C-alpha positions in Angstrom: 26.9 102.2 145.6 30.5 101.3 146.4 32.3 99.7 143.7 34.2 96.7 144.0 36.9 95.0 142.2 38.1 91.3 142.7 40.1 88.7 141.3 38.0 86.4 139.0 37.9 83.7 136.2 35.1 83.5 133.8 34.0 80.5 132.5 34.0 80.4 128.7 33.7 77.4 127.1 36.2 74.9 129.1 38.6 77.9 129.6 38.6 79.9 132.8 39.9 83.3 131.9 41.9 84.7 134.8 41.2 88.7 135.2 39.4 91.3 137.2 35.8 91.4 137.7 34.7 94.9 138.5 31.1 95.9 139.9 29.9 99.4 139.8 26.4 101.3 139.3 26.6 100.9 135.8 27.3 96.6 135.9 29.8 94.3 135.6 33.0 94.8 134.0 35.0 92.0 133.4 38.8 92.6 131.9 41.1 89.5 131.4 44.5 89.0 131.6 46.7 89.4 128.6 48.3 85.7 129.0 44.7 84.2 128.3 43.9 82.7 124.9 40.6 84.6 125.1 41.6 88.2 126.0 38.1 89.9 125.3 36.4 92.4 128.0 33.1 91.5 129.4 30.3 94.3 130.1 27.1 93.4 131.6 24.9 96.6 131.9 23.1 96.8 135.5 19.7 97.1 133.9 20.2 93.8 132.1 21.1 91.8 135.2 18.1 89.3 136.3 19.4 86.9 139.0 22.9 86.3 141.3 23.5 83.0 142.8 26.2 80.9 144.8 27.7 78.5 142.7 30.3 75.8 143.1 33.4 75.1 140.7 33.6 71.0 139.9 30.5 71.0 142.0 32.0 70.8 145.0 34.2 74.0 145.8 32.0 77.2 146.8 33.8 80.0 145.0 31.5 80.6 142.3 28.8 83.1 141.0 26.3 82.5 138.6 24.7 85.6 136.8 21.8 85.7 134.9 20.6 87.7 132.2 17.2 87.1 130.3 19.3 85.6 127.7 22.9 84.6 129.2 24.2 83.3 132.2 27.8 83.7 133.3 29.7 82.0 136.0 32.7 83.6 137.9 34.9 81.8 140.4 35.7 85.0 142.4 37.4 85.9 145.7 35.4 87.3 148.3 32.5 85.4 147.1 30.0 87.1 150.0 31.0 90.7 149.1 30.4 89.8 145.4 27.2 88.1 146.0 25.6 91.2 148.2 27.0 93.6 145.8 25.6 92.2 142.5 22.2 91.9 144.7 22.3 95.2 145.9 22.7 96.4 142.5 19.8 94.4 141.1 17.5 95.8 143.5 18.8 99.3 142.9 18.1 98.9 139.3 14.8 97.7 139.7 13.4 100.8 141.9 
């Protein structure tokens, strides 16, 4: 699987935390910029991923991705949404083999 790194914002409560989302065969890594209030990294292991769907910011802007595990849901605003969706879908499929 090819790694993908894109600019992204992760919704944490009411804040959209800016940073980068990296997807590789181990899972999803979100690394926030230092200027955010919330600066904790996020890692979601590939074997925990259940689904990925398109999402919309403010219900109208088609630039989001919803990632679900069995216990959590994460909403990312991403650049290159089509590539992100395909990469995560492929990752989920590869883990389920």
